[in-house]
N, C-alpha and C positions, 0 to 999 in steps of 0.2 A: 815561943810561937812555932818554931820549926818542928819541935817535938810533937805538937798537937797535929800539925799538918801530916807528919809521917804516919801517925797512928790512924788517920781517917782513911776509909776506903775511897777510891778514886771517884766514884759516882757522887758521894756526898761533897767532896772537894769541888767537883765541877758544878754541882747544884748551888753551892754557896758562893763561889767566886767566878763562875763561867761568864755571867753577864758583864761583870766588871772587866774581866780580861778581854772579852770581845770588844767592848766599847773602847778600851785603851788601845787595842790593835788598830781600830778604825781611826782613832785620833792620831796615832803614830804614822799611819799611812798618809793621812792628810797633811801632817807636818812635813814628811819627807817629800811628798809631791809638790807642796808649795815652796819648800826650800830649793828644790831643783830649778824652779822657774824664777827664783829670787823674789817671791811674793811673801815678804817677812810679816806683813800685817795679818794675812790669813793664817800663816803658820803659828803666829803668836796666839791667835784665837783658838786654834786647836789645842795648844798647850794649856791655856787657861781653862778651856772646857774640860780637858782631862783632869786637871787638878780639882776643879769644882765637883766633878762626878766622883772622884776618889773620896773627897771629904764628905759628900752626902751619902755615899755608899757605906761608909763606916757607921753611920747613924741610921741605917735603913729601917731597923726594927723600931727604934724610938719614933721615927717620923711616921711609920705605918701605924703604930699604936695611937699616936696623936691624931692622925686623920680618921681612924676608926672611931676614936672617942668623940671627935667633933660631930660625926654624923649619926651617932646613936641616940 
């Protein structure tokens, strides 16, 4: 996987993974802010949200094809 990342131009890398990286940064900021005020319930919600988003993002093309197929 690392070899394919190295061979790609930076704009294609950002196009493929930019949205996921941005969302995970927002989730990490939410976790850090809530841990500082000892609000573990909300911090846990951000962690679970990040994990679900990562799982769904790995299957984004299959989910998109399924949704397009349903509405054709």
